[in-house]
VOKOL-643756 format. One record per residue (C-alpha): x, y, z. Coordinates in pm, whole numbers, padded with zeros to 5 digits, always signed. Layout:
BEGIN
XYZ/...
END
This chain:
BEGIN
-01179-04362+01513/-00803-04334+01562/-00662-04374+01910/-00366-04183+02046/-00142-04482+01974/-00237-04512+01606/-00041-04349+01329/-00202-04047+01172/-00132-03925+00823/+00053-03596+00824/-00178-03303+00750/-00106-03153+00411/-00170-02784+00365/-00318-02692+00030/-00078-02532-00214/-00354-02366-00419/-00655-02155-00321/-00978-02358-00348/-01169-02049-00471/-00945-01906-00745/-00670-02163-00801/-00386-01921-00720/-00081-02041-00530/-00127-02063-00153/+00195-02008+00038/+00322-01959+00392/+00593-01705+00457/+00911-01811+00629/+00847-01857+00999/+00468-01858+00958/+00219-02142+00976/-00076-01977+00801/-00108-02047+00429/-00235-01748+00231/-00388-01719-00114/-00173-01511-00348/-00465-01441-00583/-00542-01105-00431/-00769-00903-00656/-00882-01197-00869/-00991-01415-00577/-01371-01408-00527/-01326-01452-00153/-01121-01132-00132/-01261-00925-00419/-01489-00678-00238/-01239-00589+00033/-00959-00557-00222/-01166-00324-00439/-01267-00119-00134/-00898-00079-00056/-00816+00012-00416/-01063+00303-00426/-01001+00415-00065/-00877+00762+00029/-00518+00646+00083/-00508+00470-00255/-00689+00588-00571/-00937+00799-00368/-01230+00772-00611/-01537+00959-00485/-01869+00780-00517/-01737+00425-00498/-01842+00331-00148/-01912-00024-00036/-02280-00014-00136/-02197+00094-00490/-01914-00159-00522/-02146-00440-00410/-02407-00331-00666/-02153-00318-00948/-02007-00654-00847/-02349-00816-00841/-02425-00673-01184/-02103-00827-01312/-01974-00493-01437/-01660-00497-01222/-01441-00776-01095/-01097-00618-01092/-00955-00261-01076/-00932-00210-01452/-01307-00270-01482/-01371+00049-01285/-01227+00244-01576/-01461+00066-01818/-01789+00172-01656/-01873+00456-01896/-02056+00228-02147/-02292+00130-01863/-02408+00491-01807/-02761+00445-01944/-02806+00112-01765/-02697+00271-01439/-02940+00562-01490/-03223+00313-01520/-03150+00165-01181/-03321+00275-00860/-03134+00539-00664/-02930+00672-00954/-02978+01012-01115/-02792+01178-01402/-02602+01400-01159/-02475+01112-00944/-02389+00889-01240/-02199+01165-01420/-02020+01262-01099/-01904+00904-01049/-01783+00867-01407/-01602+01202-01387/-01433+01098-01061/-01312+00780-01228/-01183+00961-01536/-00993+01202-01311/-00778+00908-01195/-00653+00804-01539/-00307+00937-01449/-00283+00838-01083/+00009+00880-00849/+00217+00565-00901/+00278+00508-00530/-00094+00532-00452/-00169+00286-00732/+00091+00042-00601/-00046+00070-00247/-00398+00023-00380/-00311-00319-00521/-00289-00452-00166/+00040-00638-00204/+00130-00779+00135/+00390-00575+00329/+00364-00284+00082/+00204-00004+00281/+00179+00364+00194/+00531+00456+00301/+00691+00147+00149/+00510+00211-00181/+00648+00566-00188/+00999+00447-00101/+00989+00188-00378/+00874+00440-00639/+01133+00693-00524/+01396+00429-00596/+01264+00288-00926/+01063+00579-01069/+00802+00378-01259/+00586+00074-01196/+00729-00123-01493/+01082-00066-01359/+00974-00186-01016/+00819-00500-01165/+01135-00577-01363/+01349-00540-01051/+01114-00750-00838/+01108-01033-01091/+01486-01025-01124/+01533-01023-00747/+01310-01328-00715/+01545-01509-00954/+01842-01411-00739/+01980-01135-00963/+02255-00964-00766/+02208-00616-00914/+01835-00618-00842/+01885-00743-00487/+02145-00471-00430/+01908-00204-00563/+01643-00310-00311/+01899-00326-00029/+01971+00045-00076/+01612+00138+00009/+01580+00208+00379/+01300+00008+00538/+01270-00237+00248/+01402-00575+00353/+01388-00932+00225/+01025-00977+00333/+00906-00691+00111/+01122-00804-00180/+00986-01158-00148/+00627-01032-00135/+00679-00832-00455/+00846-01125-00628/+00566-01361-00527/+00304-01114-00650/+00453-01100-00997/+00518-01473-01001/+00142-01538-00990/+00004-01524-01348/-00337-01399-01230/-00175-01099-01063/+00024-01020-01376/-00298-01024-01580/-00464-00783-01335/-00153-00561-01337/-00124-00544-01716/-00497-00493-01761/-00491-00202-01516/-00189-00037-01677/-00371-00055-02011/-00638+00174-01860/-00425+00415-01654/-00094+00592-01712/+00086+00684-01390/+00353+00948-01456/+00715+00898-01347/+00713+00927-00971/+00854+01252-00836/+00898+01291-00462/+00823+01655-00388/+00921+01820-00061/+00838+02153+00098/+01082+02375+00280/+01035+02355+00656/+01221+02388+00983/+01296+02012+00972/+01425+02000+00612/+01750+01804+00602/+01708+01695+00964/+01648+01357+01129/+01320+01306+01314/+01219+01023+01546/+00857+00948+01641/+00798+00765+01968/+00505+00682+02191/+00143+00666+02079/+00032+00893+01796/-00333+00983+01850/-00426+01181+01537/-00238+00987+01269/-00077+00654+01198/+00299+00606+01212/+00304+00575+00832/+00120+00906+00797/+00364+01074+01033/+00661+00942+00836/+00502+01059+00511/+00452+01408+00656/+00814+01426+00769/+00948+01312+00433/+00726+01565+00255/+00893+01831+00468/+01237+01714+00360/+01319+01530+00683/+01461+01184+00732/+01276+00955+00975/+01475+00721+01196/+01356+00449+01429/+01621+00513+01693/+01757+00811+01883/+02126+00894+01845/+02358+01192+01843/+02252+01244+01480/+01885+01292+01575/+01758+01651+01549/+01401+01620+01680/+01199+01367+01876/+00819+01379+01849/+00686+01209+02162/+00330+01090+02217/+00176+00933+02529/+00370+00635+02655/+00706+00751+02520/+00976+00577+02718/+01343+00505+02658/+01371+00709+02338/+01239+01021+02508/+01474+00961+02801/+01772+00921+02568/+01676+01240+02384/+01682+01428+02714/+02022+01281+02800/+02163+01389+02461/+02003+01733+02474/+01794+01669+02163/+01493+01890+02096/+01155+01730+02164/+00794+01817+02092/+00454+01658+02127/+00205+01570+01854/+00045+01914+01868/+00387+02073+01825/+00452+01852+01524/+00116+01957+01376/+00225+02321+01403/+00553+02243+01220/+00355+02080+00939/+00104+02368+00923/+00376+02634+00914/+00530+02466+00609/+00204+02532+00421/
END
């Protein structure tokens, strides 16, 4: 046993995941080392697939946790693209306990209906670190297609000035997001999953559609606790209504939506004479836009 006075060998963090062999890295300023394998890592596979088919991502009806576990155990799925290759297993699935023709056909139809998914939802569904719903939409608004985004991310990782500038123009997308994208595509396993998936689905060019509303062209700030939605959902609603969302209150702010616990931002809005509303008032604005 070593005593306090004896030299100890410096602890060496692993640089590869012991389960899937993918690179294991720590982000700048962090101590934790994380596997970059994502969807191909057995230790993460179920949760990653649950996220991929969730309501905020691909939203595939019939693929709950119980069904995903069954399909994983059967060896029929291991990555997202496999979901779109389930049709040949129809008869085998029918022979299993708990499955009827109606439920099997409904599941297969729900899967087929996602062959041309929204590109931002697909990107979010991949579970790339720091790429949430709003960030995924912002990235696709800037680059239009997933292949174009990949090209830019790979170039940015290599220090390409034009690519880095393109990312810098996207509000809310900083170096951490750009690095996460670059690291994702730097991992060969992730590229295999990506290319396999895009061989099964064909996301159209991303088009950000907005509806006319009383906040179109205006700047909105959300502050305090939102009780019926996440901050990302609120931002998405505002952008769908043609508004710009800011994180700070200024003379250029048109509306402040204040939830419980709103503090300095609500006070500043009052000082500047800026219109304010609560979450219920915001819900009415969204509903009125149809």
